[in-house]
N, C-alpha and C positions, 0 to 999 in steps of 0.2 A: 180299804179306807176307813179309818177311826173316826167317827165324830163326835167332839165335845160338845158341849153346851159352856161358855164361857162369855165375857162380857169384853167388850171392843171399845176404847176409849175415841171418841170422836170430838169431845168438849178442847178447848184450849187449856193454856196454861192458866193455872190457880181458877180454872171454872169447868171442871170435870163434867161430863157428860157422858153415858155409856149407852149401848145396845147389847142386848142379849143378844147371841148369834149361834148358830149350830156351823162348825166350821171342821174341817178336818184338823186333826191332831197335829199334823207335822207342819202346819202355814205358822207364818209370825202371827201377833197378838192383832195386829191390824192388817192383816190379808184378806181376801175376798171371802167371805161368806157363803154356805150354800144355802142358808136361809136367816132372814133377822126375824128373831121370837120376841122382841120387845124394846123397852126402853127404860133407862134408870137415871135418875137426877137426884144426887146426894144433896146440893149446895142447899135445895129449899127446904123449909122446915113445915108440915114433916115433910120427908124424901118422896117423890114424884116417881109412881111406876106405873107402865104399861105393857103388859104381858098377855101372851097369848097363851093360855095354859093348855089349850087342845092340842096345838103344835108341838109343847115342851112332852106332852104325855105319848104324843105320836114317835118322837125322837127317841126317849125312853124306852119305850116298846120296842124299836128297832136297835137297840144295842148302843146307844149315846152314853157319855160318860160326863157328869156335872163336875163343874168344878168347884172348890170349897166355898166361895164367894156365892156362887149362884147357888148352891142350897142354901146358904145362912139367908140370901134374898128371899127364897120360894118361903121359906119357914117364916121370914119376919112378916110375910103378905098374908100366909094363911093365920099367922098369931091376929093382925088385926082384921081379918074378917074380908078381904079384899076380893077374894075369888070369883 
């Protein structure tokens, strides 16, 4: 099972809200995740994050792959000093 760290949309139309999840790479975007690692809300200004950095590091150490959007979000949170 190849695990991927990616975003799952849980918001409604024109009001996006995402969860950062560890999920099997073969499953659909909104499939059942292995673990929920955080939340991301791009609507509010500034964007709202809630991320479990220790669990992300655990999955990366065990061979998980991050999507491009997740990499960008994590770089942005580090730049803002939100770790």
